[in-house]
C-alpha positions in Angstrom: -0.9 32.2 -1.3 -4.1 33.3 -3.0 -6.4 31.4 -0.6 -4.5 32.3 2.6 -3.5 35.9 1.9 -5.0 37.6 -1.2 -8.6 36.3 -1.3 -11.3 37.5 1.0 -12.6 34.6 3.1 -16.1 35.8 3.5 -18.3 33.2 2.0 -15.5 30.6 1.6 -15.7 27.5 3.9 -12.7 26.7 6.1 -10.4 24.0 4.7 -9.6 21.1 7.0 -6.8 18.9 5.7 -6.5 15.5 7.5 -2.8 15.6 7.9 -0.4 15.4 10.9 3.3 16.1 10.9 5.3 14.8 13.9 8.8 16.0 14.5 11.1 14.1 16.9 14.4 15.6 17.9 17.2 13.3 19.0 20.9 14.3 18.8 22.9 11.3 20.0 22.2 8.7 17.3 22.7 8.0 13.7 20.0 8.4 11.1 19.7 4.6 10.9 19.3 4.2 14.7 16.6 7.0 14.7 14.8 5.3 11.9 14.8 1.9 13.6 14.2 3.1 17.2 11.8 6.0 16.6 10.3 6.4 13.1 9.5 2.8 12.2 7.8 2.0 15.6 5.8 5.2 15.4 4.7 4.4 11.8 3.8 0.9 12.9 1.6 2.2 15.8 0.0 4.8 13.6 -0.8 2.2 10.9 -2.9 0.3 13.4 -5.5 3.1 13.1 -7.9 2.3 10.3 -8.3 6.0 9.7 -4.7 6.3 8.4 -4.6 6.5 4.7 -0.8 6.7 4.2 2.4 7.7 6.0 6.0 8.7 5.3 9.0 9.3 7.4 12.4 10.8 7.1 15.3 10.3 9.5 18.5 12.2 10.0 21.2 12.2 12.7 19.1 15.1 14.3 15.8 13.3 14.5 12.8 12.2 12.5 9.8 13.8 10.7 6.7 11.7 10.1 3.8 12.7 7.9 0.5 11.0 8.6 -2.3 11.3 6.0 -5.7 10.4 7.3 -8.9 9.6 5.4 -11.2 12.6 4.7 -13.4 13.5 7.6 -11.0 12.1 10.2 -10.7 14.0 13.5 -6.9 14.4 13.4 -6.7 15.5 17.0 -8.5 12.4 18.1 -6.3 10.2 15.9 -3.1 11.8 17.5 -4.5 11.3 21.0 -5.1 7.6 20.1 -1.5 7.4 18.8 -0.1 9.0 21.9 -2.1 6.5 24.1 -0.7 3.6 22.0 2.9 5.0 22.4 2.5 5.2 26.2 1.1 1.6 26.3 4.0 0.2 24.3 6.7 2.0 26.4 
């Protein structure tokens, strides 16, 4: 709150966090099915990128949320574009 709202930003560098959060909505499956069919395959594809530091996922009957933590200095937009390309290739 202090950094984003209360402090003046003149003289402070912008902060770039190498983090991506992916949300997948699916309403016609169980949490286990979503985990097996969506979350795990996405995590496996993301793990093939050597810039990925760690990943977590959470699945419910409404979908999945994946958190991808990349190494410092990683272009997250580029990493997500590579992930999207790999998803299209595997489909």
